N, C-alpha and C positions, 0 to 999 in steps of 0.2 A: 258052455259059453264060447262063442266063436272068437272073441277078442280078449279073453282073459289074459292078463299080464301085459297087454299092449298099451303103449302110451300114444295117445292121439292128439294132435294139435288141429284145431278147427279155426280157420280165419273167416271173418265175417259171420261169427257165431250168433250175432243178433238178428240176422235175417231169417226168413221162414225156412229156407233150405238149411242154413247153418244150425238152427235150433233143432230141426227134425233129425238130421244126421247125428248131431251131438247126443240127443236122447237115445237114438238107436245104438250108437257105439257104447254108451255107458250101460245100456241095458244088457249088452252082450259082454260086459265085464271089463271094458277098457277104462283106463284112467284118462279123462278128457281134460284138455287144456283149452279153454275157450278164450278167444281173443276178438277184440273189436277196437275201434278208435275211441269208444266211450264205454266205460264200465257199466253204466246204468242200463244199457241195452242188452247186456248178458246176465245181469243179476238175477232176473226172474227165472231164466232157464237153469242157471247154476243152482238156485234154491230148489227147483223141481228135481233135478238130478240128485242132489244131496239128500233130499227128503226121501227119495226112493232107494237110498242106500248106495248110490253111485259115488265114485271118486271124481271130484271136479275141482278145477282151479281156474281163475280168471286173470286176465292181464290186458292192459292197454297196449295194443300193437297196431301200427299202420302197415298193412300188408304191402304197400307200395314203397315203403321206406326200408332200404337195405339194412341200415344200422338198427332200426327198431326190431326188425325180424331176427337179425343175427343175435343181438343181445338177448332177446327172449328165448330163442332156441338154446343158446349156451346155458342159460339159467335152467331150462327144462332138463337138459342132459345132466347138468350138475346135480339136480335134485332127484330126477327119476331114473337116470342112468342110460336112457335111450329115447329116440323118437322113432316109433314104428310106423305111424301113418300121419301124413300131412294132407288135410282136406281143405282146399281153398274154395270158400263159398261166397266170396265177395260179390257185390252187385253194384249197379249204378242206376240212378233215377232215369227213367226214359223220357222225362219231360224235356222238350227241346231237342231230343235226339231221334225220336220215332214219330211216326205219323206225319212226316214231312217229306215231300218229293225230293229226290236227289238234286234236281235242278234248282231247288230253293234252299237246300241245306247248306249252312255256312261250313267252310272248310274245317274250322276248329271244332265244330259240332260233329262233323264226320270223323275226325281223327281222335277225339277224346276217348271213346270207348276202346278203340284199337290200341292206343297207347296205354291206357289204364289197365286193361286186362292183360296185355302182353307183359308189361313191366311187373305187375304184382305177381303174376303166376311164375314168371321166370325167377323173381327174387325168392319167393317162398319155396319153390321147388329146389333151386340151387342150394339155398341155405340148409334145407333139410337133408338133401342128398349128401352133402359134405359129412354129415354125421352118420347117415345110413350106410354109405359106402365103406366106412371104417369098420362097420359091424357086418357088412355083406348081407343086409336085410332091411327092407322098408318098402313102403308103398306111397307114391305120390298120386293124389286124386283131385279131379276137377269136374265141374258140371257145366254142360252147355245145353241150350234149347235148340229146337229143330232148325231155326234159320242158319245155324252153323253149316248145315249141309243143303237144306232145301231153299231154293231161290224164292224169296217172298218180298213183295213191295213194301215201301214205307218203313223199312227197318233201319235205314241209314247205315252208319258205320258199325252198329251193333253186330250185324251178321258177319262182317269182316273180322271184328274182334273175336267173336266166338270161333270162327273158322281158324283163326291164328292160334287159339288155345288148343284146338284139336291137332293142328300141325306141330305145335310145341310138344304135345303129349307123345307123338310119335318120335320126335327127335330125342326127347329125354330117355325113352326106352332104348333107342338105338345106341346110346352111349352108356347108360347105367344098368340095363338089365343084366349084362354080363358080370356086374358087380353085386348082383342080388337085389337091386332096387327096381321095383316094378312101377310103371306109369299107366294109370287108368283114367279114362274120361267117361262120364255117364251122360248120355244125351236123352233128354225128355221132350215132350210137347210142352207148350205153355201150361203151367199148373194154376188153374183158376182159383185154387185155395190161397194163393199167395197175394199179398197186397200189391206187389209190383206188377204182376200180370193183370190184375184188375185195372190198374192205371193204364197199362199198355193197350189193353183191349178198348178202353175208353178213347184213347188217342186215335187208334185205327178206325174206330167206329165214327168218330167225328170227322176224320179225313174223308171217309167214304160216304158220309151223310146218312148213316143208318143208326139205329139204336144200339147201345152197347150189348144188350141182351141178344140182339140178332147177330151181331158179330161173334159173340161168345159161342152161340149155337153153331154158327158156320165153322168156326175154328175147331170146336170140339168134335164136329162131325167128319172131319177130314181123315181121321185115323180109321183103320179097319174095325176097331172096336166101337167106334162112334162115341168115344169119350176120351178125355185127356189123361195123361199120367197123373198119379196122385203122389203126394209127399210120402205116404206110407210105402208106395211101391219103390220110389227112389231110395228111401232109407233102407229097405230090405236088401235091395241090390247093392248098395254101398257097403253095408255090413258084410255081405258075402264076399264081395270083391276085395275088401280090405283084409279078409281072413286068409289063413294059409291054405284053405281049401281051393282058393283061386290062384294058386301059385304058378300055373301055366299061362295065366293071362297077363299080358303086358303090351304096351304100345297099341292098344285097341280102344275103340269107342263102344261102350256097352249101349246097344240100341234099345231104349225103353220107350220108344214112340208109339208102340201099339200098332205098327204097320203104317203110320203116317209116312215114314221113310222105310223103304224096303231095301235091305242090303243084298 
């Protein structure tokens, strides 16, 4: 098991990405601590992990609130002894933020995802690193879709917020890798399995005056593989990158876009 004896905290564990990586981490032997702003959204996945023999605990945590995050991590360390991996999978509803030309987008709607993503990822990373640095071991992880790098229209401030996350990832590594704390970002295409992307593609299709199925086909065909990244592929990569086998990787963005973005 790649993550046996590891303690993993997942923020936004009620979303599609959070649920998928939580299952993957638990399957590889990690003890997973699932957090969300409401317990009911993580109860189902917690029961699934427990039924499969995994070790799981849940807690109400607002990833954008420093006190909430700090108090939870202090409790995790007091109970488990360490935090080995912090995976922030929080998301935001695209309604009112995407599918709108920049000339018509309100300033507050442009800034909302930039502020939300930057604040939450800084808080969760810094709070975890304070514990990790003391042990000279740990991994900070985040996930971005391809507009973080590729210029696409009608994405509003989301692309800027995701790009900020990738910039933060590099900055975290520059300061903390020397202390044994790695920072990794995973970049995917839009994953059509997720409810959020289904909504996003609907918004973009409406803005372009085409059917959602047509927009989905166009977006999925942009990669070299002519298909989008899957949740399973993201999970497999996350498990490996969180493990000690990826010890040389830090300050990098793992490109899982299937050739949509070529490095």
